[in-house]
C-alpha positions as CSV (number, residue, x, y, z in Angstrom):
1,M,15.2,18.7,-15.0
2,A,12.7,17.9,-17.8
3,Y,13.7,15.2,-20.2
4,S,13.4,15.3,-24.0
5,L,9.9,13.7,-24.2
6,A,8.2,16.4,-22.2
7,W,6.2,17.2,-25.4
8,L,4.1,14.0,-24.9
9,L,1.5,15.7,-22.7
10,Q,0.7,18.4,-25.2
11,V,0.7,16.1,-28.2
12,L,-1.7,13.7,-26.7
13,Q,-4.0,16.5,-25.4
14,D,-4.0,18.1,-28.9
15,A,-5.2,14.7,-30.3
16,G,-8.2,14.9,-28.1
17,L,-7.2,12.0,-25.9
18,K,-7.8,11.6,-22.1
19,V,-4.5,12.2,-20.3
20,A,-3.5,11.7,-16.7
21,P,0.1,12.9,-15.9
22,V,1.7,11.1,-13.0
23,D,3.5,13.5,-10.6
24,G,7.1,14.0,-11.6
25,W,6.7,12.4,-15.0
26,D,8.7,15.0,-17.0
27,G,11.8,14.5,-14.9
28,R,11.5,10.7,-14.6
29,G,13.6,8.2,-16.6
30,N,16.9,6.3,-16.6
31,G,18.7,9.2,-18.2
32,D,17.5,10.9,-21.4
33,V,16.5,9.3,-24.7
34,R,18.2,9.7,-28.1
35,A,16.4,10.9,-31.1
36,T,13.0,9.2,-31.1
37,V,12.2,7.2,-34.2
38,G,9.1,5.2,-33.3
39,V,6.8,3.5,-30.8
40,I,6.8,0.0,-29.4
41,C,3.4,-1.4,-28.2
42,H,3.1,-3.7,-25.2
43,H,0.4,-5.1,-23.0
44,T,1.0,-5.2,-19.2
45,A,0.0,-8.9,-18.5
46,G,-1.4,-7.4,-15.3
47,P,-4.6,-7.9,-13.2
48,R,-8.0,-8.5,-14.8
49,N,-9.8,-5.8,-12.8
50,G,-9.3,-2.1,-12.7
51,N,-8.5,0.6,-15.2
52,M,-4.7,0.8,-14.8
53,P,-3.8,-1.6,-12.0
54,S,-0.3,-2.1,-13.3
55,L,0.6,1.6,-12.9
56,N,2.7,1.1,-9.8
57,T,4.8,-1.6,-11.5
58,L,5.3,0.6,-14.5
59,L,6.5,3.4,-12.2
60,N,8.8,1.4,-9.9
61,G,9.7,-1.7,-11.9
62,R,9.9,-5.4,-10.9
63,P,12.5,-7.2,-8.8
64,D,14.3,-8.2,-12.0
65,L,13.9,-4.8,-13.8
66,P,14.0,-1.3,-12.4
67,G,11.4,1.2,-13.4
68,P,10.1,3.2,-15.2
69,L,9.1,0.5,-17.6
70,A,7.3,2.7,-20.2
71,Q,6.8,6.3,-21.0
72,L,3.0,5.8,-21.2
73,G,0.4,3.5,-19.7
74,L,-2.9,3.1,-21.4
75,G,-5.9,2.3,-19.2
76,R,-8.9,0.2,-20.2
77,D,-11.0,3.3,-20.6
78,G,-8.6,4.9,-23.0
79,T,-6.8,7.2,-20.6
80,F,-3.1,7.7,-21.2
81,Y,-1.1,7.8,-18.0
82,I,2.1,9.8,-18.6
83,I,4.8,8.1,-16.6
84,A,8.2,9.3,-17.8
85,A,9.8,11.7,-20.3
86,G,13.2,10.0,-20.2
87,K,14.5,6.6,-21.1
88,C,12.5,3.5,-19.9
89,N,13.2,-0.2,-19.6
90,H,10.6,-1.5,-22.0
91,A,12.3,-2.9,-25.1
92,G,15.2,-5.1,-24.3
93,Q,17.2,-6.7,-27.1
94,G,15.7,-6.5,-30.6
95,S,15.5,-4.6,-33.9
96,W,12.9,-2.7,-35.9
97,Q,13.4,-0.8,-39.1
98,G,17.2,-1.4,-38.6
99,V,17.1,0.3,-35.1
100,T,18.5,-1.8,-32.3
101,T,18.5,0.8,-29.5
102,G,14.9,0.2,-28.4
103,N,14.9,1.8,-24.9
104,S,16.7,4.9,-26.2
105,S,15.0,5.3,-29.6
106,F,11.4,4.1,-29.1
107,I,8.6,5.3,-26.9
108,G,7.1,2.5,-25.0
109,I,3.3,2.2,-24.4
110,E,2.1,-0.4,-21.9
111,A,-1.7,-1.0,-22.4
112,E,-3.6,-2.7,-19.6
113,N,-4.6,-6.2,-20.6
114,T,-4.0,-9.6,-19.0
115,G,-2.6,-11.0,-22.3
116,L,-4.8,-14.1,-21.8
117,S,-6.9,-15.6,-24.5
118,D,-10.1,-14.9,-22.5
119,N,-9.3,-11.2,-22.3
120,T,-10.2,-10.4,-25.9
121,P,-11.4,-8.5,-27.7
122,W,-9.9,-5.4,-26.1
123,P,-12.4,-2.5,-25.3
124,D,-13.1,-0.4,-28.4
125,V,-12.4,2.8,-26.5
126,Q,-8.9,1.5,-25.5
127,M,-8.0,0.3,-29.0
128,D,-9.2,3.6,-30.5
129,A,-7.1,5.6,-28.1
130,Y,-4.1,3.3,-28.7
131,R,-4.2,3.9,-32.5
132,R,-4.8,7.7,-32.1
133,G,-2.1,8.1,-29.5
134,V,0.5,6.3,-31.6
135,A,-0.6,8.3,-34.7
136,A,-0.2,11.6,-32.7
137,I,3.3,10.6,-31.6
138,L,4.4,9.5,-35.1
139,K,3.1,12.7,-36.6
140,R,5.1,14.7,-34.0
141,I,8.3,12.9,-34.8
142,G,7.7,12.8,-38.6
143,K,7.4,9.1,-39.1
144,T,5.0,6.8,-40.9
145,A,3.0,3.9,-39.5
146,D,5.9,1.6,-40.4
147,F,7.7,2.9,-37.3
148,V,5.3,1.4,-34.8
149,A,6.0,-2.2,-33.8
150,G,4.7,-4.7,-31.4
151,H,7.1,-5.8,-28.7
152,K,6.7,-9.3,-30.2
153,E,7.9,-8.0,-33.5
154,Y,10.9,-6.0,-32.1
155,A,12.2,-8.6,-29.7
156,L,15.1,-10.9,-30.5
157,P,15.6,-13.8,-30.5
158,A,12.3,-14.2,-32.3
159,G,9.6,-15.5,-30.0
160,R,11.1,-13.9,-26.9
161,K,8.0,-11.8,-26.4
162,D,4.3,-12.2,-27.4
163,D,2.9,-8.8,-26.6
164,P,0.7,-7.2,-27.6
165,D,-1.8,-10.0,-28.4
166,F,-3.6,-8.2,-31.2
167,D,-2.8,-8.1,-35.0
168,M,-0.1,-5.5,-35.5
169,V,-0.7,-5.4,-39.3
170,A,-4.3,-4.3,-38.8
171,F,-3.2,-1.9,-36.0
172,R,-0.7,-0.2,-38.4
173,S,-3.4,0.1,-41.0
174,G,-5.6,1.9,-38.5
175,V,-2.7,4.2,-37.5
176,E,-2.0,4.9,-41.2
177,A,-5.6,5.8,-41.8
178,I,-5.5,8.3,-38.9
179,L,-2.3,9.9,-40.2
180,A,-3.8,10.1,-43.7
181,G,-7.0,11.7,-42.4
182,T,-9.2,8.9,-43.8
183,A,-10.2,7.3,-40.4
184,P,-13.7,8.1,-39.0
185,A,-13.7,11.0,-36.6
186,P,-13.5,9.9,-32.9
187,T,-16.6,10.2,-30.8
188,L,-15.6,12.9,-28.3
189,I,-17.3,13.5,-24.9
190,P,-19.4,16.6,-25.2
191,A,-18.8,19.6,-23.0
192,I,-22.4,19.6,-21.9
193,E,-24.6,16.6,-21.3
194,P,-27.2,16.2,-24.1
195,A,-30.8,16.9,-23.2
196,A,-32.8,13.9,-22.2
197,Q,-35.8,15.3,-24.2
198,P,-36.0,17.8,-27.0
199,A,-37.8,20.3,-24.7
200,V,-35.4,19.9,-21.8
201,S,-32.2,21.8,-21.7
202,A,-28.9,20.1,-20.7
203,A,-28.6,20.0,-16.9
204,R,-24.9,19.8,-16.2
205,P,-21.4,19.4,-17.6
206,T,-20.4,15.9,-18.6
207,L,-17.9,13.8,-16.8
208,R,-14.2,14.5,-17.3
209,R,-15.0,18.2,-18.0
210,P,-15.5,19.6,-14.5
211,S,-16.8,23.2,-14.2
212,S,-14.7,25.9,-12.6
213,R,-17.1,26.0,-9.7
214,C,-16.5,22.3,-9.0
215,R,-12.7,22.8,-9.2
216,Q,-13.0,25.7,-6.7
217,K,-14.9,23.5,-4.3
218,L,-12.3,20.8,-4.5
219,E,-9.5,23.4,-3.9
220,L,-11.3,24.7,-0.8
221,L,-11.6,21.1,0.5
222,S,-8.0,20.3,-0.2
223,T,-6.6,23.4,1.6
224,A,-9.0,23.6,4.5
225,T,-7.8,22.7,8.0
226,S,-9.6,20.1,10.1
227,E,-11.4,22.9,11.9
228,Q,-12.5,24.6,8.7
229,K,-13.9,21.5,6.9
230,P,-17.0,21.2,9.1
231,R,-17.9,24.8,8.3
232,L,-17.5,24.1,4.6
233,Q,-20.1,21.4,4.9
234,C,-22.7,23.9,6.1
235,A,-21.6,26.9,4.0
236,R,-24.2,27.8,1.4
237,S,-24.9,30.5,-1.1
238,N,-27.7,31.0,-3.7
239,S,-26.5,28.0,-5.7
240,L,-26.2,24.3,-4.6
241,M,-23.2,23.9,-2.3
242,G,-21.9,27.3,-3.1
243,W,-18.9,27.1,-0.9
244,S,-16.7,30.2,-0.6
245,P,-13.8,31.4,1.5
246,M,-16.4,33.2,3.7
247,A,-17.2,29.8,5.1
248,L,-13.8,29.7,6.8
249,S,-14.4,32.8,8.9
250,G,-15.6,30.9,11.9
251,Q,-18.8,33.0,12.3
252,K,-21.6,31.4,14.3
253,P,-24.1,29.6,12.0
254,G,-27.4,31.4,11.3
255,L,-30.7,30.0,10.1
256,R,-29.3,29.5,6.6
257,S,-26.5,27.3,7.9
258,I,-28.8,25.3,10.1
259,L,-31.1,24.6,7.2
260,C,-28.0,23.6,5.2
261,Q,-27.0,21.1,7.8
262,L,-30.5,19.5,7.6
263,R,-30.2,19.2,3.8
264,F,-26.5,18.5,3.6
265,R,-26.8,14.8,2.7
266,D,-29.1,15.3,-0.3
267,A,-27.1,18.3,-1.5
268,L,-23.8,16.5,-1.2
269,N,-25.1,13.6,-3.3
270,K,-26.2,16.0,-6.0
271,W,-22.9,17.8,-6.0
272,L,-20.9,14.6,-6.1
273,G,-23.0,13.6,-9.2
274,S,-21.9,16.7,-11.0
275,C,-18.3,16.6,-9.9
276,C,-17.6,12.9,-9.7
277,N,-15.0,13.0,-12.5
278,S,-13.1,15.8,-10.8
279,I,-12.8,13.4,-7.8
280,Q,-11.9,10.5,-10.1
281,V,-9.1,12.5,-11.8
282,S,-7.8,13.6,-8.4
283,L,-7.8,10.0,-7.0
284,G,-7.4,8.0,-10.2
285,C,-3.7,7.5,-9.9
286,L,-3.8,6.6,-6.2
287,L,-6.5,4.0,-6.8
288,S,-4.4,2.5,-9.6
289,L,-1.3,2.2,-7.4
């Protein structure tokens, strides 16, 4: 059963943000939420290295607090990991704008940061995504920037929490500018890599925007049996590493396949260069666990 916040994925995508849904997110939660009135910002106080090393904790919780611990995780590269569409244990006792039901009424965002004084300033790409993600959510629920709070502002008794460790007044001003349409436009990753020189055309799609051919190759690899995978390594068409279902037929290799074997290492390196983000998206969540 999908919980009420199943709209999170589309809202963040429509805002032009990088999104990585975690399997089963739309049915994950400690029951459903109430009417959502705002957002509470957190930092993970997690490890220093890695993009989202706290993801497993956010999913499964801690010995003293069961997961999920937030609806969204925000990696250091600005990627939103969608963890849950239901209620999460992120707020605890507190109040903001007269609302005291934090877990039920606020969306929690846990951004990856150690929370230590030597881990500032935060990456610009992460902070920009943080502001834009919050603005997109507030626009969806019809609230102003006054309805985003830091955990340190919401939590009672005062001083119980210190996250996030950035200035929430300045953060709300940035969110307000995005909602008002006065903030500078974000720098989006282009669909095609810019040409290195004016006379040279763009060579390949940029990262995070894999071509359909790359996706087909990954699909073939993921569904091939152990006997079929070696054939995929030697299958070749008119384009680089042009794998196709014909490669699974089991036919004896001809001269073209033999030549492919000899050049496979170089070809694979080039292919990985053009499809590395497809592999990153497929394995990103696993590497973060």
